[in-house]
N, C-alpha and C positions, 0 to 999 in steps of 0.2 A: 616551355622547355627551351633552354638555351641551345644555340647551334654553334656558337663560337667556342673554341677550346678554352680560352681564358674565362669565359662566362661559366662554363661547366665546372672549372676548378673553383671559382668563387662560390658556386652553390655547394660544392663538396666541403670547402673550408668553412663556410658559414654553418653547415649542418654539424660539423665536428665541434665548432666553437659553441653552438647552441646546446649540444648535449653535455659538453663539459661544464658550461655555466649552469645548466639545470642541476647537475650533480653537486656543484659547489653550493648552490642555493638550497638544495634539499638537505644537505649535510648541516648547513647553517641553521635552517629552520628547526631541524630536529634538536640541535643543541639549545636553541632558544626556548623551545617548548619544554625541554628537560628542566631548565632553570625556572621557568614559570610554575611547573608542577611542584618543584621543591619549595618554591616560595609559598605556594598555597598550603603545603603541608607543614610550614614553619620549621623546616630543617635548615638552620642557618649555615652550619659547617659544609654540608653537601652542596648547598646552594652557592656558596662562595667558590668551591672547587668547580662546579659546573659553570659558573660565571666566567672563570678564567678560560675554560675550553671554548665557551660560546664566543668570547671576545676574540680568541684566536681564529675561530671559524669565520666570524664576521670580517676580521681584518684580511683573511685570505681571500674571501669573496670580493672585497673591495679592491685588493691588489690585483686580482685576476680580471677585474672589470665586469664581473657579474652583478655588482651592486654599486650604486653611486656612493661617493665618499660621504656626503652629508646624510644619506640614508643610513649608512653603517654607523656613523657617529650618533645618530638619533637612537638607533636600536641599542647601542652600547649604553648610552646615557639612561634610557628608560629601564633597561635591565638592572643597571647599577643602583638606580633609585629604589627599585623593588627589593633588591637584596639588602641594601643598607637600611631599609625601613624595618627589617626584622628585628 
């Protein structure tokens, strides 16, 4: 447990950031799973719409720093390939 005031603040700030990043990641994962389930059911139109929202969620997570830039690009690329293969 930190004793110094600035160290206490760092712990508090890190906890807040971690919870926000977890929320962004969870939201992103849900969107990605939705696209994958639509791809499995061969629903091309809905999959394309879900892909656009998933890409937005991935970009937001990358912008926020919850996800690395290359990781986000890789996720978008793999999802796009799946949707385009329909």
